[in-house]
N, C-alpha and C positions, 0 to 999 in steps of 0.2 A: 519470528521477527519481533518479538517483544523483548524489552530489556528487563522483564520481570515486574515492572510496574504496570497495573491496569489502570487506563485513564478513568477518571470519575465521569460517568456518564448519566447524570441524573438531569438531562436536558431533553426538552421536547424538540424532536426533529420533525415531526408530522410527515412521515415518509411518503405521503401522498403528494409531497412537495415536487417542486419542479427539479427533475434529474435530467442531466444531459449526458448523452452517450459519449464515452471517450472516443478520441479521434482515430484510433487504430491506423496511424500513418505507417510509412514504410519502416526504416531502420531507426530505432531510438537512439539517442545520444548514450554513450557508454559510461559517462561520468557526470557528477553534478556540477552546477555552475551558478553563481549568485544572479545570473540572468534569467533562470527559471523561476516563475511564479510557483507558489505551493501547488495549485491545481495542475499545472504542467508536470510537476513532479510525479504526482499520482497518475497523471495520464501516460508518462513515459514508462513508469514501472509497469502499469498494466498492459501497455502495448507490448512491451518486452516479453512479459509473461505469457501473453496471448500467443506469441510465435516463439516459444521457448527454445526451440531447437534450430532456430534460423538466426545466423548462418551457420552455427555450429551447435552441437549438443549443449544444453543448459546455458546458453547464451542470455536468455531471458532471466533466469535466476541469478546469473552473475551481474547482470544489470541492476536487478533489485538489491543485490548485495552493495553494489557501488553506491547506490542512492540511500542505504541504511546509515544512519547517524553513527559516528564513532562509538558512542556508548552501546548502540544496538549491535554493531559488529563485534565489539568486544564480548558480548554476552552470547552472541549466536554463531560467531565464526570460529574457525577460519571457513573459507568458501566451501570445501568438501562437506563440512559439518552442517553449513547453512543450506546447502542443496538437499542434504538427507532431511533436515527439518521441514523445508519447503515441500518436498515430496510426500513426507508422512502426515504433516499437519495442515498443509494449505493446498492440497492437491487440486481442489476446484479452481484455483487461480490459474493453474498451468493449462495452456491450450484452451482457455475459456472461448465460448462462442462470442460473447460480447459483455460489456459492462457498462454501468451507468454511475456517474460520480454526482452525488448531491452537493449542495452548498455547504462550506465548512461552518463548524461551530467553534468558537474561541473557547478554550479550556486554559486559562492562565496564559503561559507563553506559548502554547501549542494551539495548532489547528487540527481538529478531528473532522475528517471527510467520511461520510457514509458512502459506501460503494456496493452497488448491487451487481452481483456476478452472475451470469448465466453459463453455468459449465457445460462441458460436452455432454454430460450425463448427470441425471439426478436434479434435485430441486434448485430452485434459485437461492443464492446465498447472500447474506449481507455482512459485510466487513466494515470495520472502522479503521481507517488509515490515519495514524497519529503522526504529525509532522512538526518539526521544531526548526527554527532558523539557527544556523550554527555560528558559534563565536570561535570555533576551532581554527587556528591559523592555516590549516590546510585547505579550508574552503569557507572562509569568513562570509557571512551573508547567504550561504546556501541553505535552502530549505531541504531537509532530509527526513526519512522515515525513522521515528522513534519506535514505532511498534505498529503491528496490525492485529486486531483482535476480531475474531469471528462473533457476530451478534449473539449467538447462543451462549457465548461465554458470559455475557452481560445482559441477562434476561431482565428487562425492565419494560413496563407498559408503554413508556414514551417512545421506545424504539420498534414498536409493532408495525408491521407492514399492512 
């Protein structure tokens, strides 16, 4: 889900910080809207991935693709390739038990949300969801995912749990 650029993350998150669980509501919206706040976008994507095969196979991954920024989709799509990428490199996000979204950190014109994932199996994982507000005419004002980076790819003392 990354457009090739890795966010600069030399910021202190103090991940003992207050994290709130994502709301795991019923069916998430299938497409972005300027009405969604940045945190809502992260919650929508996580909720979709948590129930990836509902109501149909890979619906959650398709929702994550719909909320990917145009630049992100250009480098990771089309959808079948995006599905393969998620299954191979981001498997802990699929059908995870629960997730916690931390407060965002501003990095230029982007917001970086730390997200703690509790997968079905294996250790807890930390991902950084990088969002940017879009100026693209197809969804002006929409917050969309520019990239998702697993914590282990950015080993810094500031991000220790």
